[in-house]
Steps between C-alpha positions, in 0.01 A plus 500: 500500500705246307808363664829553328566127480171421321544775242864408438395145403296627209669536167508856374248560222596607154757392248655718234481418132879469497497248787216300341686498167822386670323215679330383180823510297684299767270204433635231264386509138338845533569754227371854468271590213204728419130433529233758416780758489606429858800309636422131531680190620502180299557150635646279229379756247139508626318754715568486874451857628466859384459846641181693432325817615815708456705245697287514815364145450667173407303231317639163611414164345407229748451127459130512594216743556457348847842640597377847411200453728728406789721805443200732484369358829845533655544866404219663297678835520793366297349225281206534261385430145287665234235348275765467229683243717190330646555170316877517485736379774656836580495746787552875495727634772492860620871567543448782751284278724662157495716400798856470367571155639164368376568635150825305479337180624204530259719571195740213576215257569327602176825444311543155659149390405476657155845374395407149619182510291696613195757224553230231510338639185820474302539130582340231288158396631420841655182395683673198653797712604263754655329225697837389640567853623176499701284674241196331356482429129198731488695794642785436256252509209341817637839672526587407139214704356 
């Protein structure tokens, strides 16, 4: 039998579409739009996240595919991808299954990293700027495709 203290430390699972939407719109430079007929969220006018599967899943852009692998190892019930996203740095999040506190951390971390990548791209000498931010020139070129 689980002790009350150990179960109370776990974050409750599941986040509503309204709560996910609120969190996304609280992030700087995020605007709501439409993508494939579903609500989406744009960072500086470019894709960052969108709902799919009748709002039960959120597609979230990440900085790297490796981050998705870490999330899937951390909680395979909540984080996954489909073949469509195999070569794209994004993770799919089952809203009903993701721990609430983890969802907030993942979304904010993704925003931090993706917005930093976009900022380095807009500067002159994009590959050099990417290298200064800790990214290799190769990964900057790969992300530009």
